[in-house]
LOMIBA-932739 format. One record per residue: x, y, z of N, C-alpha, C in turn. Coordinates in steps of 0.001 Angstrom, whole numbers, plus 500000, padded with zeros to 6 digits. Example, Ala and Ser with C-alpha at 12.3 -4.5 7.8 and 13.67 -1.06 7.14 Angstrom:
2
513190494310507800512300495500507800513200496700507800;512850497750507080513670498940507140512900500030507870;
//
This chain:
514
557189591460848765558287590710848170559328591689847643;560581591384847877561657592281847477561804592300845971;562044593491845439562296593637844015563776593635843736;564149593902842507565555593934842159566270595047842897;567506594831843321568210595828844108568446597097843308;568257598220843937568492599504843306569866599989843738;570796599997842793572161600386843088572495601649842314;573201602551842955573626603771842289575097603640841923;575520604434840962576912604376840549577150603257839563;578389602813839455578720601741838498577963600467838816;577785599656837779577106598379837955577842597546839000;577081596922839879577678596113840940576798594900841199;577411593854841726576705592630842063576530592563843575;575293592460844056575059592512845505575616591316846251;575920590216845573576484589066846283577988589196846516;578636590176845913580061590394846118580301591087847461;581352590702848138581713591358849390582293592737849121;582303593567850162582601594987849984584023595238849493;584977594377849812586371594656849452586677594373847977;585755593734847258585970593495845829585657594784845072;586591595298844253586337596559843532585044596501842732;584238597531842911582904597523842324582929597476840799;583850598213840193583921598236838735584357596898838149;584989596080838987585485594792838489584428593689838546;583318593920839241582317592867839435581889592195838131;581354592935837143580869592245835936581992591609835130;583172592211835130584291591655834370584762590333834964;584723590243836276585096588985836937584110587884836539;582826588191836604581828587185836255581886586844834766;582177587816833926582310587539832497583478586585832246;584581586797832940585720585884832818585344584477833280;584585584393834365584119583081834842583279582385833774;582383583138833116581523582542832082582363581986830940;583414582691830564584298582212829488584953580900829893;585432580813831127586063579576831605585042578444831675;583839578743832158582810577704832272582464577120830903;582281577992829910581885577503828593582990576708827906;584211576903828358585330576147827791585480574787828460;584759574571829552584942573384830374584128572206829862;584736571043829921584073569776829644584906568707830323;584370567510830439585187566422830985586005565748829890;585554565874828629586230565291827470586437566394826443;587658566532825955587984567551824960588340566837823661;587460566960822672587616566188821447588808566639820611;589428567761820978590674568132820334591780567130820607;591634566353821691592609565317822051592082563923821739;591237563817820723590579562555820397591577561416820198;592586561616819375593530560538819073594330560120820296;594671561088821159595432560766822379594618559875823308;593335560206823477592490559417824369592207558034823790;592041557950822492591834556646821864593020555724822139;594229556270822020595407555440822228595582555004823663;595363555905824617595599555556826015594481554694826583;593245554962826189592133554203826745591854552912825987;592405552789824795592120551604823986590695551578823480;590133552752823213588764552851822711588771553208821230;587668552921820573587512553303819178587187554796819082;587328555318817885586973556712817658585497556945817990;584629556008817597583196556159817868582916556211819360;583677555444820154583466555439821602583754556812822211;584912557372821854585291558671822424584347559760821930;583956559685820656583013560672820130581670560585820845;581211559376821159579934559229821855580020559809823271;581145559597823932581335560213825255581269561731825133;581908562275824100581846563713823882580437564194823599;579667563421822826578288563798822521577407563797823769;577728562941824731576968562943825994577094564298826678;578280564885826622578471566210827198577729567278826431;577755567190825109577051568185824297575549568132824564;575006566925824738573593566811825103573352567336826504;574312567112827413574162567611828781573991569113828848;574539569835827872574376571289827834572935571665827494;572245570838826726570889571170826282569826570906827333;570082570012828277569011569523829146568653570402830344;569542571232830913569177571934832150568193573084831989;567926573573830789567156574810830625565833574828831389;565010573756831375563719573844832070563819574044833578;564955573737834202565051573868835664565948575018836095;566484575790835153567447576833835526566814577879836441;565598578314836121564963579326836967564497578733838291;564113577467838274563750576834839544564952576832840488;566109576538839962567329576560840773567651577980841237;567499578942840337567827580320840677566913580868841757;565639580486841714564672580998842676564680580221843994;565432579134844055565511578365845301566844578580846022;567942578628845287569268578716845901569927580046845561;570860580446846380571561581698846138572640581513845082;573095582631844553574159582608843553575403581924844104;575734582189845339576917581590845966576769580067846055;575624579589846488575415578149846632575476577432845287;574809578002844273574794577365842967576181577303842347;576947578385842479578273578403841876579246577487842615;579164577465843938580044576561844685579762575107844315;578482574782844171578125573402843825578557573055842404;578202573902841433578475573570840025579968573620839713;580688574596840246582130574660839999582830573474840658;582431573157841883582999571980842539582706570710841776;581506570612841210581161569433840417581992569325839155;582244570447838471583073570415837266584512570019837589;585029570486838722586377570094839144586429568591839373;585429568064840074585396566634840383585293565803839095;584473566241838150584314565488836902585614565449836112;586319566572836032587585566584835303588630565708835986;588577565655837308589533564802838027589197563322837845;587917562985837861587517561583837714587898561025836346;587854561877835308588225561418833972589678560958833936;590528561524834784591926561120834829592101559735835447;591101559261836177591223557993836909590398556871836290;589321557214835576588352556211835111588459556067833603;588478554820833136588557554545831710587372553713831219;586397553455832081585241552652831692584253553555830963;583942553216829722583188554116828856581811554516829402;580964553584829891579651554019830399579750555061831503;580717554892832408580870555875833483581407557199832947;582269557143831935582751558373831310581601559153830682;580634558434830114579459559099829538578680559863830602;578469559216831754577730559856832847578499561059833377;579819560921833520580642562010834057580606563219833127;580757562979831829580765564104830893579401564769830813;578336563968830861576977564534830871576782565423832103;577183564918833269577009565679834505577855566947834494;579079566853833984579959568017833937579350569128833094;578841568782831931578283569794831044576926570288831534;576179569452832245574935569890832882575242571012833882;576255570776834714576636571787835711577291572994835071;577956572785833954578562573901833230577506574908832792;576373574408832267575324575330831850574652575978833060;574479575221834151573942575811835371574781577008835808;576101576819835830576999577888836276576988579061835305;576998578762834007577006579834833006575738580669833098;574590580000833228573332580734833345573323581609834587;573793581077835691573792581846836936574687583073836817;575792582928836103576684584070835890576028585102834982;575561584665833817575038585604832822573728586254833262;572919585535834031571671586134834502571920587259835495;573083587245836126573408588307837080574078589513836440;574668589343835263575297590487834607574510590928833375;573292590399833191572539590768831998572157592248831996;571939592858833160571648594292833193572871595121832839;574043594564833059575274595237832639575448595127831122;575068593986830565575197593781829129574132594546828359;572921594618828895571833595345828248570913595908829327;571116597158829728570300597755830801568806597702830525;568408597635829255566985597567828916566495596136828742;567317595173829092566957593756829014566499593377827601;567276593753826627566912593569825229567563592297824698;566739591360824231567256590106823685568120590330822442;567814591368821678568572591630820461570016592006820766;570266592444821975571638592709822434572169591507823201;571323590945824031571750589891824959572242588644824219;571450588152823264571816586897822600573069587006821742;573227588017820894574485588095820139575719588158821035;575630588878822154576791588963823048577052587613823728;575987586920824109576161585605824723576794584626823736;576343584679822471576853583719821501578304583976821127;578788585181821338580224585405821185580984584515822163;580497584450823401581146583612824413580962582133824084;579728581730823809579428580305823614580147579751822396;580005580424821255580576579906820019582096579985820013;582644581072820518584112581193820549584734580146821462;584089579853822579584648578859823494584621577461822890;583702577201821963583709575908821279585028575700820549;585529576750819917586803576653819200587986576820820142;587853577712821126588965577958822040589314576724822850;588297575967823292588566574760824069589363573738823278;588961573511822016589704572569821183591115573035820903;591271574335820624592603574892820345593534574732821541;593023575057822726593854574937823923594191573488824237;593222572585824055593477571168824330594594570630823438;594563570984822158595595570501821238596968571063821580;597029572350821928598329572958822210598901572487823538;598058572361824550598557571870825835599041570430825712;598306569615824948598749568231824740600072568186823982;600269569090823045601508569111822261602700569530823121;602526570584823902603665571116824661603969570312825926;602952569681826514603182568899827735603236567402827478;602936566981826261603077565583825897602004564665826433;600869565197826894599787564363827402598462565088827245;597407564314826930596083564907826814595547565369828162;596134564879829248595667565243830587595997566684830959;596858567332830180597250568710830504596041569639830514;595107569428829582593913570277829536593064570060830775;592932568811831213592171568538832439592798569242833642;594119569159833759594793569803834893594669571323834816;594701571866833607594534573310833451593146573745833914;592120572993833505590753573336833916590586573150835422;591144572081835971591045571860837416591677573016838176;592859573458837742593531574564838421592740575864838287;592250576146837081591496577382836853590188577391837628;589459576269837567588189576196838288588402576225839803;589509575687840278589799575744841720589998577184842179;590680577993841366590837579409841699589487580111841724;588621579771840765587275580359840743586495579944841984;586587578662842357585865578186843536586347578918844795;587651579114844917588196579830846079587740581281846094;587672581902844921587183583286844864585728583352845310;584907582454844796583486582466845178583328582216846677;584125581299847201584030580976848620584452582155849498;585497582876849084586035583929849936585517585316849642;584969585546848455584640586913848053583156587135847785;582312586131847983580876586323847785580127585966849067;578883586380849112578019586095850252576653585682849729;575862585082850593574505584701850205573651585959850055;572939586028848942572049587166848700570794586655848008;569648587079848479568367586705847870567631587968847453;567075587950846243566276589069845769564784588815845952;564421587598846434563021587274846681562986586063847612;561823585814848163561648584651849017561850583379848194;562622582418848702562930581241847883561700580394847578;561677579865846349560624578928845959561017577517846389;560056576709846783560406575313847114560850574555845865;561881573750846016562420572999844879561710571651844820;560448571706844379559613570511844309559019570412842911;558393569260842645557682569038841380558600569173840170;559834568736840320560755568696839180560768567269838641;560461567111837380560347565796836765561726565291836332;562505564827837310563854564353836991563818563084836139;562812562239836354562692561051835517562438561440834061;561639562482833865561418562974832514562706563467831876;563541564153832657564846564601832160565690563410831725;565683562348832551566452561144832215565916560498830941;564589560407830830563997559768829652564306560532828368;564179561870828409564513562662827227565992562500826873;566846562456827894568278562301827643568573560941827015;567950559883827556568164558541826999567666558474825557;566527559095825295565979559089823932566951559739822949;567463560917823312568390561607822417569706560850822279;570179560244823369571429559482823306571272558227822457;570088557647822446569845556515821553569986556936820097;569409558098819758569522558593818383570990558849818042;571708559484818964573119559769818721573904558468818563;573646557477819438574373556196819362574108555511818024;572859555526817590572499554846816347573315555387815174;573423556704815093574105557277813933575613557402814142;576053557438815386577498557465815630578137556128815274;577428555029815551577976553694815311577453553058814029;576692553818813230576068553231812041577102552683811064;578128553466810787579145553010809835579982551866810414;580256551927811708581069550863812318580347549523812251;579043549526812542578265548289812520577651548000811150;577983548825810164577480548651808796575949548642808761;575377549597809491573948549834809500573164548561809865;572226548120809045571328547038809439571964545652809343;573228545572808977573905544275808973574229543792810383;574107544670811382574444544330812767573173544070813573;573180542978814324572045542667815198571925543681816327;573058544061816923573041545036818017572492546371817537;572985546850816400572537548148815887571049548106815576;570584547035814957569165546911814622568303546856815875;568809546195816931568060546106818188567860547477818806;568917548290818802568805549646819354567817550476818540;567825550317817230566872551036816375565435550634816718;565202549338816929563854548878817255563407549326818639;564347549533819550564008550002820897563702551497820933;564139552227819910563947553679819909562474554083819987;561554553491819202560136553870819339559572553591820730;560041552526821386559564552229822730559996553320823709;561253553732823627561733554821824496560962556101824230;560723556403822949559971557609822600558549557547823146;557910556380823063556537556240823555556466556443825064;557397555855825811557413556017827266557649557476827643;558572558134826937558890559535827236557700560442826977;557050560258825839555900561094825494554715560798826405;554523559528826762553441559153827670553596559864829009;554808559898829525555027560581830809554796562082830669;555250562649829565555085564093829366553612564481829343;552777563627828776551368563975828587550508563766829828;550968562920830775550058562509831841550547562821833250;551511563722833397551835564204834735551635565709834749;551465566264835943551097567676836052552243568602835670;553449568293836137554603569147835870555666568351835117;555458568101833830556473567352833078557736568186832883;558829567513832602560092568228832414559972569195831230;559331568755830162559025569638829033557515569654828857;556926570813829018555480570958828908555035570629827483;554031569768827305553571569458825933553093570682825169;552666571731825892552240572951825211553388573614824470;554625573323824900555784573919824223555953573419822802;555337572267822483555430571709821133554306572195820222;553359572966820743552143573263820001552160574606819276;553257575337819350553308576628818666553425576415817157;552694577202816396552438576890814987553691576909814113;554669577738814420555858577798813560557076577136814190;556859576319815226558007575665815866558663574665814916;557865573880814206558436572872813301559294573517812210;558804574572811511559695575228810543560972575772811168;560861576263812405562045576785813083563034575665813385;562535574526813858563404573378814113564030572875812816;563263572920811729563808572491810432564960573396810011;564829574701810246565908575614809880567142575393810753;566926575128812056568053574766812905568750573521812357;567954572536811919568527571294811402569338571544810137;568800572366809229569521572664807995570832573382808297;570799574336809228572023575048809595573060574093810170;572615573130810982573556572170811563574130571238810499;573305570851809523573817570011808430574876570767807642;574597572017807316575558572819806556576824573077807358;576702573166808667577864573452809508578627572194809895;578056571009809645578710569773810076579690569218809057;579647569713807821580561569174806807582034569366807158;582451570450807842583867570536808228584295569418809174;583370568920809997583720567865810952583958566528810262;583478566379809047583654565117808328584438565339807038;583857566052806090584478566204804781585784566992804848;585756568138805532586979568946805594588066568233806380;587691567524807446588695566786808215589311565654807393;588489564992806568589036563959805674590005564589804676;589647565750804160590497566419803178591832566850803802;591773567503804965593015567982805574593858566847806140;593208565776806594593967564681807189594431563643806191;593496563119805375593820562032804451594520562519803191;594055563636802652594610564132801384595824565022801620;595675566009802501596751566977802710597743566562803806;597355565619804660598214565113805740598647566226806709;597730567149806978598008568171807985597834567574809374;598716567943810296598615567477811667597672568333812486;597484567925813739596543568633814618596984570063814880;598279570286815028598768571636815309598556572559814114;598675572027812906598444572853811716596968573225811591;596094572237811736594659572515811584594095573313812756;594796573329813893594291574090815042594261575586814746;595046576029813761594997577443813391593620577830812870;592912576855812311591561577141811825590612577464812977;590912576954814179590071577289815337590127578777815633;591282579384815468591402580827815689590615581606814640;590627581117813398589828581758812353588342581631812678;587952580462813212586550580268813617586135581308814653;587002581584815608586673582555816640586444583935816040;587287584329815084587109585624814416585765585652813685;585421584550813012584146584489812308582957584576813243;583026583869814377581921583908815334581740585308815918;582835585953816276582742587305816844582166588273815818;582680588218814592582222589131813547580751588889813218;580355587620813097578963587320812783578001587760813869;578371587553815126577502587964816232577377589480816295;578485590189816100578427591651816119577645592188814921;577757591513813774576963591918812612575474591745812897;575100590650813563573696590433813929573219591528814880;574048591877815843573703592943816788573493594261816049;574391594569815131574292595812814361573031595822813504;572730594694812873571564594612811982570262594733812776;570166594006813897568899593945814633568670595169815500;569725595654816140569557596730817110569738598112816496;570750598263815660571049599578815122570240599879813853;570274598958812891569575599201811631568097598867811700;567743597882812545566355597430812702565755596959811379;566572596263810572566078595702809319565330594406809600;564720593843808532563950592614808693564849591442809060;564321590620809958565096589466810411565181588397809323;564158588342808452564182587343807390565378587561806481;565683588802806174566847589108805346568131588690806049;568165588879807353569360588496808106569560586984808062;568455586224808183568543584770808036569078584390806662;568607585078805641569052584785804281570539585077804124;570998586177804699572424586514804632573257585451805333;572822585044806527573570584031807267573653582722806513;572525582289805946572552581020805222573342581136803918;573323582308803300574105582506802084575589582240802349;576099582708803472577512582476803784577780581009804121;576815580335804754576970578900804979577044578143803649;576222578557802699576243577922801375577512578288800613;577955579534800747579168579969800052580374579143800481;580412578750801742581504577884802205581514576568801433;580349575960801257580281574683800539580755574842799090;580322575918798443580720576163797055582221576400796972;582743577190797901584170577503797907585001576235798092;584573575397799020585324574162799274585255573218798084;584165573238797349584049572378796170585182572660795185;585527573922795035586572574287794082587973574246794705;588065574043796016589378573982796674589922572561796793;589115571562796461589570570174796604590611569879795520;591860570147795835592983569886794932594084569188795725;594970568442795048595981567664795778596933568521796609;597339569668796079598301570523796777597619571824797153;597463572059798443596753573249798900597373573732800199;597804574993800218598300575569801460597145575756802433;597413575501803712596335575587804703595802577006804819;596623578009804437596160579393804512594958579636803601;594827578832802542593692579020801629592381578535802246;592449577852803374591234577430804081590744578490805062;591537579540805266591140580560806233589845581244805827;589773581683804572588585582443804147587313581601804184;587293580380803601586046579600803705585667579283805143;586659579075806018586352578838807431585720580070808056;586239581244807707585698582490808249584253582705807813;583970582535806500582611582824806043581616581802806593;582068580558806812581160579565807398580775579954808808;581738580293809627581450580640811022580741581985811124;581051582894810210580346584180810161578853583942809892;578555583122808895577160582831808590576461582038809670;577186581097810299576579580274811340576198581128812546;577068582064812925576760582946814059575527583791813768;575403584285812551574227585077812177572968584220812228;573010583064811597571841582185811526571429581727812920;572406581364813737572153580867815088571493581948815946;572054583160815929571517584255816749570106584629816318;569893584713815003568594585151814508567511584127814792;567824582836814628566819581812814918566438581806816394;567393582084817275567068582131818699566159583311819012;566378584432818323565485585579818473564079585222817996;563992584508816874562683584078816382562015583123817368;562805582297818031562240581386819022561614582168820164;562267583244820594561700584079821651560434584764821169;560396585125819889559199585735819322558051584735819272;558403583474819051557390582426818908556787582006820245;557600581919821284557176581316822540557201582343823667;556204582348824542556267583210825723557374582747826653;557777583627827549558916583313828403558669582065829246;557416581763829517557057580573830289557596579302829643;557572579253828297558005578058827571559297578266826788;559842579471826854561004579770826024562195578878826362;562456578679827643563612577870828014563380576391827701;562135575944827757561836574600827270562080574529825770;561756575612825069562025575666823641563516575576823338;564347576154824194565795576044824002566254574591824116;565641573850825049565982572424825156565500571658823928;564301571970823445563793571303822239564716571584821056;565117572837820906566068573164819840567419572507820094;567762572341821368569008571656821697569013570212821227;567830569586821155567756568233820604568249568215819152;568035569346818460568444569434817060569914569831816951;570296570870817690571603571471817435572705570952818345;572362570286819437573397569833820373573804568395820087;574362568174818923574980566889818627574135565938817807;572799566018817892571964565015817228572070565133815718;571761566310815170571788566482813716573206566365813189;574177566879813928575576566761813494575986565295813391;575525564464814342575846563039814296575129562353813137;573861562708812921573101562121811811573752562471810475;574048563753810274574655564152808999576047563568808849;576804563455809957578120562826809890578033561372809455;576996560659809926576817559262809524576519559156808035;575669560041807524575354559984806100576537560440805238;577289561417805723578507561796804995579501560638804977;579616559932806108580512558774806152580075557682805193;578784557420805152578262556425804211578495556879802768;578270558180802521578490558701801181579936558588800742;580877558848801666582296558710801328582608557265800962;582116556335801752582393554917801478581792554506800137;580590554967799872579916554586798626580625555183797404;580903556488797463581463557139796281582918556752796029;583692556522797077585072556061796865585064554703796173;584221553773796658584128552456796022583579552566794601;582618553467794416582031553633793089583056554200792105;583837555158792549584845555751791667585922554738791294;586334553926792263587330552896791961586730551776791110;585468551472791340584830550367790635584500550657789184;584506551933788786584193552264787399585354551967786461;586486551541787008587606551162786167588433552319785658;588219553521786238589058554647785840590487554394786297;591413554947785550592820554793785907593186555849786947;592685555643788160592932556604789242593448555862790463;594145556599791296594657556058792546593591556230793638;593720555477794739592740555623795830592616557055796343;593745557787796397593677559168796881592849560043795951;592969559799794661592148560543793710590669560188793847;590391558925794164589001558517794388588412559221795606;589240559420796636588787560142797832588453561594797479;589326562251796709589071563643796336587820563763795467;587629562803794563586419562826793741585172562663794609;585242561780795608584100561578796505583817562846797315;584870563519797764584682564775798500583988565810797625;584416565919796374583774566869795468582303566509795240;582028565229795104580642564812794869579751565150796060;580250564921797287579441565212798473579294566712798690;580367567465798469580235568923798553579254569421797493;579283568808796315578359569216795261576911568949795629;576640567777796213575278567460796655574818568457797717;575719568782798660575381569756799701575096571126799094;575871571506798075575638572793797411574269572837796756;573884571753796082572577571719795412571448571821796443;571528571014797499570504571079798541570457572437799211;571630573022799496571678574341800123571113575426799225;571346575323797921570818576318796983569291576276796954;568737575072796949567274574933796966566702575558798234;567334575279799371566833575844800632566966577359800640;568073577885800088568249579338800050567148579993799223;566778579389798095565694579942797281564372579935798040;564115578852798780562891578800799589562922579853800688;564099580053801277564229581039802347563996582452801809;564440582721800597564238584045799999562769584302799685;562002583209799479560571583356799197559716583334800452;560359583057801608559621582894802861559283584265803434;558020584478803748557581585752804314557133585505805751;557669586296806664557338586184808080556801587521808543;555760587479809340555234588723809894556319589447810675;556292590769810693557312591503811443557348591069812900;558519591064813460558677590706814866557945591725815717;557254591254816705556409592148817498557258593213818190;556659594339818473557394595467819029557870595211820449;557249594241821122557646593960822505558780592952822595;559303592537821449560348591520821435561584592006822177;562227591084822854563583591325823307563723591883824695;562716591812825529562853592358826870562692591242827897;563752590998828613563718589981829660562829590457830804;562011589590831370561213589994832529562087590121833769;561633590909834711562337590980835989562199589638836694;563282589231837354563303587892837951562216587736839017;561961588784839791560946588624840836559542588469840236;559277589116839093557991588938838426557856587517837903;558922587014837325558904585641836842558755584663838005;559398584979839126559282584127840313557859584074840839;557171585208840820555775585222841251554920584337840357;555157584390839057554397583559838128554648582075838393;555918581713838618556241580321838886555650579872840214;555602580743841201555003580391842495553521580060842330;552836580825841474551406580564841233551219579226840528;552127578896839593552006577627838875552253576434839784;553131576598840781553463575491841671552449575327842799;551614576340842997550634576257844078549657575119843816;549263574370844855548315573262844653546967573781844165;546359573009843278545057573389842746543986573220843808;543062574172843845541936574091844785540668573773844004;539837572974844610538603572554843932537405573097844700;
//
């Protein structure tokens, strides 16, 4: 069986044709990864524009967007199966073509259920393409296949593109007068990428292809439906006034049935989409809890800060879009700080987690004291920076701990399990409770008979919710400082060679003999 190609001189990609400059190979693919991560069928930076043109509620458009965010979490268990069956050229032509088609269909279709499917499929293919790109340049990013280098560098791309996509969508909509400008920009950019792949790459295999069989696609659908039910319940909770709605209550009652069917299938087929053994690692639950806490702390800007900048300060989309640029600086700085701490200093990871969460908590405290009627938007730059700085640290370190917890066989399934927490579910749950809290505290403040205006009641409610978040975050920070974790094993952080992993997967797929 062929091993990894041995190339001399500058790093090069064997699937590139000879006329493409060798030194440009990894930079071209890195640029492609940036474009892929920025791609979606729905850009929530244009939320108000789409609501007006489609005649949908805010909850409808947000749910369509959440379908895409979940779509990013689901492909992990099949990424290596795809890589070991199809060539880099085939996978990229298919996924890039699919993303182009999804962005074009959104311009023609306004029916919400179909928009959900389109956005889910677009983001599913987006992760397929991103993985295929990054898996081919990982030796360029870290010649020793070190996760402590690989993950912080990847998260610079992933986290920055979250802000860059929204920033670009808002500016293109402003200058061209339509939310469709972002779709046309992505279609044009992805079309150039597709033409480059078609004309400048060739089929290349580093090992004999594995058969693409025994993939539990029904399991993938069931897990997706289960997570989307949770997202729908909390996205529409305030609109339907929780249990006062028959429809909302019906969906809640159906949730255990969906969960039972999904778990039943996982336990009783040979190759489930998510192996039940992936749930059995002893520290997985604490790790998922920490992911959940980080998402709760990071979700307050999507609700509380947006209410403050929109309702109280009356800042427009173009003004608040400047905060997206600050977010990018925070993500880059936090990821590089994690790289420096883990790779260069080799300090304890527990301390790094504590530092990251401290900055997430500091944002909440800072915002508590910033809730004033007159505030220049520039004063939001620093709290935005420290929040994203801490989030990048916490996110990178927890992913490293996940690799320490799970062998590579289950690691990518673990990423999907963590994706259930961090890819929209917890953010939607916390957003629903923040929304309920705003409604409760605004009414409570007005109902106490204080001589205050409604706007003052809103600011008081914001302070109360930020205060509750600060108290909860402080308690968690104290627990985190008392938490002792065994040192990360010395073998941490080395990606296996793809052909070795392929051999292992071939043995697992082989029929059992009796």
